[in-house]
N, CA, C and O of each residue as an XYZ file, in Angstrom:
272
protein
N      10.896      6.823     -7.714
C       9.352      6.376     -7.859
C       9.149      5.051     -8.238
O      10.003      4.640     -9.025
N       8.052      4.040     -7.837
C       7.723      3.269     -8.452
C       6.533      3.305     -9.844
O       5.885      4.333     -9.649
N       6.223      2.901    -10.597
C       5.388      3.138    -11.526
C       3.901      1.924    -10.907
O       4.027      0.738    -10.601
N       2.902      2.573    -10.897
C       1.879      1.897    -10.092
C       1.636      0.537    -11.123
O       1.402     -0.535    -10.565
N       1.682      0.573    -12.340
C       1.600     -0.688    -12.838
C       2.743     -1.421    -12.285
O       2.244     -2.495    -11.947
N       3.763     -1.448    -12.051
C       4.874     -2.480    -11.300
C       4.138     -2.997    -10.196
O       4.115     -4.227    -10.231
N       3.458     -2.448     -9.117
C       2.841     -2.881     -8.022
C       1.464     -3.656     -8.324
O       1.146     -4.576     -7.570
N       0.695     -3.330     -9.336
C      -0.724     -4.090     -9.838
C      -0.321     -5.573    -10.158
O      -1.076     -6.532     -9.997
N       1.456     -5.665    -10.811
C       1.700     -6.454    -11.498
C       2.242     -7.725    -10.226
O       2.065     -8.943    -10.257
N       2.895     -6.926     -9.237
C       3.467     -7.894     -8.187
C       2.252     -8.088     -7.498
O       2.208     -9.268     -7.152
N       1.109     -7.391     -7.089
C       0.014     -8.154     -6.601
C      -0.918     -9.210     -7.523
O      -1.774    -10.001     -7.129
N      -0.559     -9.004     -8.571
C      -1.437     -9.479     -9.756
C      -1.723    -10.986     -8.887
O      -2.909    -11.274     -8.725
N      -0.724    -11.901     -8.356
C      -0.631    -13.343     -7.976
C      -2.139    -13.366     -7.461
O      -2.967    -14.243     -7.707
N      -2.334    -12.140     -6.644
C      -3.975    -12.524     -6.003
C      -4.986    -12.872     -6.495
O      -5.808    -13.515     -5.842
N      -5.192    -12.518     -7.840
C      -5.846    -12.952     -8.518
C      -6.570    -14.324     -8.154
O      -5.814    -15.244     -8.466
N      -7.591    -14.725     -7.684
C      -7.716    -16.019     -7.944
C      -7.581    -16.902     -6.763
O      -8.225    -17.946     -6.665
N      -6.411    -16.321     -5.509
C      -6.158    -16.956     -4.607
C      -6.768    -16.630     -3.399
O      -6.434    -17.117     -2.319
N      -7.968    -15.532     -3.616
C      -8.539    -14.742     -2.133
C     -10.041    -15.213     -2.112
O     -10.676    -15.188     -1.057
N     -10.601    -15.645     -3.297
C     -11.995    -16.543     -2.843
C     -12.858    -16.352     -4.329
O     -12.809    -15.394     -5.100
N     -13.284    -17.022     -4.389
C     -14.283    -17.255     -6.062
C     -14.422    -16.050     -7.007
O     -14.614    -16.081     -8.223
N     -14.289    -14.997     -6.212
C     -14.244    -13.660     -6.968
C     -12.820    -13.297     -7.235
O     -11.904    -13.731     -6.537
N     -12.600    -12.312     -8.488
C     -10.967    -11.990     -8.528
C     -11.564    -10.463     -7.456
O     -12.614     -9.860     -7.238
N      -9.903    -10.400     -6.984
C      -9.478     -9.048     -6.018
C      -8.365     -8.388     -7.143
O      -7.494     -8.838     -7.888
N      -8.932     -7.038     -6.803
C      -7.956     -6.457     -8.063
C      -7.511     -5.168     -6.624
O      -8.340     -4.680     -5.857
N      -5.970     -4.881     -6.624
C      -5.724     -3.635     -6.180
C      -6.927     -2.249     -6.177
O      -7.441     -1.825     -7.212
N      -7.209     -1.699     -4.791
C      -7.635     -0.311     -5.289
C      -7.167      0.771     -4.320
O      -7.894      1.697     -3.959
N      -5.764      0.575     -3.878
C      -5.405      1.330     -3.410
C      -3.980      0.539     -2.493
O      -3.768     -0.646     -2.233
N      -3.274      1.662     -2.213
C      -1.674      1.445     -1.283
C      -1.778      2.175     -0.340
O      -2.127      3.329     -0.590
N      -1.512      1.782      1.127
C      -1.603      1.994      2.465
C      -0.257      2.687      2.088
O      -0.466      3.886      2.277
N       0.824      2.544      1.715
C       2.093      3.257      1.993
C       2.907      2.426      1.222
O       2.689      1.229      1.037
N       4.202      3.305      0.603
C       5.124      2.304     -0.058
C       6.369      2.836      0.415
O       6.620      4.020      0.638
N       7.290      1.628      0.574
C       8.931      2.102      1.176
C       9.740      1.742     -0.092
O       9.402      0.634     -0.508
N      10.617      2.279     -0.772
C      11.359      1.619     -1.614
C      12.853      2.052     -0.910
O      13.131      3.126     -0.376
N      13.968      0.509     -1.142
C      15.010      0.572     -0.038
C      16.019      0.854     -1.286
O      16.551      1.963     -1.234
N      16.224      0.381     -1.933
C      16.698      0.502     -3.517
C      16.253      0.551     -4.846
O      15.063      0.300     -5.035
N      16.871      0.787     -5.677
C      16.973      0.695     -7.333
C      16.257     -1.080     -7.400
O      16.617     -2.134     -6.876
N      15.353     -0.789     -8.124
C      14.834     -2.039     -9.239
C      15.521     -2.910     -9.873
O      15.987     -2.471    -10.924
N      15.819     -4.207     -9.590
C      16.840     -4.613    -10.149
C      16.040     -5.091    -11.841
O      14.948     -4.559    -12.040
N      16.467     -5.839    -12.731
C      15.972     -6.361    -13.758
C      14.627     -7.461    -13.636
O      13.541     -7.505    -14.214
N      15.182     -8.189    -12.736
C      14.278     -9.561    -12.521
C      13.621     -9.460    -11.210
O      14.395     -9.156    -10.302
N      12.274     -9.654    -10.845
C      12.108     -9.586     -9.445
C      11.267    -10.437     -8.921
O      11.265    -11.420     -9.663
N      10.401    -10.628     -7.862
C       9.499    -11.340     -7.403
C       8.869    -11.042     -6.197
O       9.549    -10.401     -5.395
N       7.549    -11.401     -5.818
C       6.455    -10.899     -5.087
C       6.240    -11.274     -4.271
O       5.497    -12.213     -4.556
N       6.388    -11.226     -2.990
C       5.782    -12.119     -1.622
C       4.607    -11.660     -1.149
O       4.793    -10.597     -0.558
N       3.408    -12.018     -1.149
C       2.086    -11.651     -0.702
C       1.907    -12.455      1.093
O       2.068    -13.623      1.447
N       1.610    -11.512      1.694
C       1.476    -11.937      3.246
C      -0.126    -11.256      3.147
O      -0.329    -10.086      2.822
N      -0.889    -11.958      3.396
C      -2.649    -11.652      3.879
C      -2.506    -10.564      5.302
O      -2.027    -11.163      6.264
N      -2.726     -9.593      5.484
C      -2.889     -8.805      7.046
C      -3.965     -9.274      7.797
O      -3.890     -9.741      8.934
N      -4.962     -9.132      7.125
C      -6.506     -8.829      7.666
C      -7.373     -8.725      7.019
O      -7.219     -8.012      6.027
N      -8.673     -9.352      7.233
C      -9.726     -8.838      6.192
C      -9.779     -7.318      6.681
O      -9.269     -6.844      7.697
N     -10.610     -6.608      5.585
C     -10.837     -5.274      5.567
C     -12.064     -4.842      5.861
O     -12.701     -5.491      6.691
N     -12.576     -3.835      5.343
C     -14.262     -3.316      5.648
C     -14.776     -3.830      4.576
O     -14.115     -3.833      3.537
N     -16.076     -4.371      4.627
C     -17.033     -4.863      3.605
C     -16.046     -6.057      3.020
O     -15.406     -6.827      3.737
N     -16.050     -6.055      1.840
C     -15.630     -7.017      1.096
C     -14.561     -6.999      0.706
O     -14.285     -7.961     -0.011
N     -13.317     -5.861      0.963
C     -12.364     -5.768      0.928
C     -10.860     -6.689      1.985
O     -10.803     -7.074      3.153
N     -10.115     -6.715      1.116
C      -9.412     -7.689      1.968
C      -7.766     -7.092      2.260
O      -7.492     -6.317      1.343
N      -6.619     -7.216      3.235
C      -5.531     -6.029      3.013
C      -4.297     -7.285      2.747
O      -4.810     -8.372      2.478
N      -3.351     -7.286      2.771
C      -2.128     -7.606      1.977
C      -0.962     -6.777      2.295
O      -0.894     -5.560      2.128
N      -0.007     -7.580      2.791
C       1.675     -6.811      2.777
C       1.936     -7.599      0.941
O       1.484     -8.652      0.492
N       2.561     -6.864      0.477
C       3.656     -7.083     -1.128
C       4.292     -6.346     -0.764
O       4.216     -5.152     -0.476
N       5.556     -7.679     -0.767
C       6.970     -7.512     -1.033
C       7.388     -7.819     -1.932
O       7.327     -9.015     -2.215
N       8.268     -6.527     -3.181
C       8.780     -6.974     -4.119
C      10.263     -7.041     -3.894
O      10.889     -6.059     -3.498
N      10.713     -7.972     -4.096
C      12.078     -8.320     -4.088
C      12.896     -9.007     -5.583
O      12.389     -9.259     -6.676
N      14.407     -9.185     -5.092
C      14.729     -9.477     -6.117
C      14.978    -10.642     -5.892
O      14.401    -11.135     -4.923
N      16.112    -11.689     -6.856
C      15.514    -13.061     -7.301
C      16.294    -13.749     -5.606
O      15.894    -14.888     -5.365
N      17.132    -13.258     -4.703
C      17.697    -13.819     -4.047
C      16.429    -13.439     -2.326
O      16.553    -13.849     -1.172
N      15.601    -12.737     -2.812
C      14.668    -12.086     -1.709
C      15.292    -11.464     -0.618
O      15.398    -11.850      0.546
N      15.815    -10.124     -1.340
C      16.685     -9.196     -0.878
C      15.517     -7.983     -1.186
O      15.770     -6.805     -0.936
């Protein structure tokens, strides 16, 4: 499994880039783990669409240093 704090940290770079208000992860629709996590990771975040009300939807890809 993946610890929720790791996902929150990966998505943390969204803070300040969505609007002038902070956004924090509220839930994750689904999580797919392809292989064990390396010691160093990076996240790639893609805005999917606006959500309902004031929510915003993103895809968060946690990758190794080479983008895998």
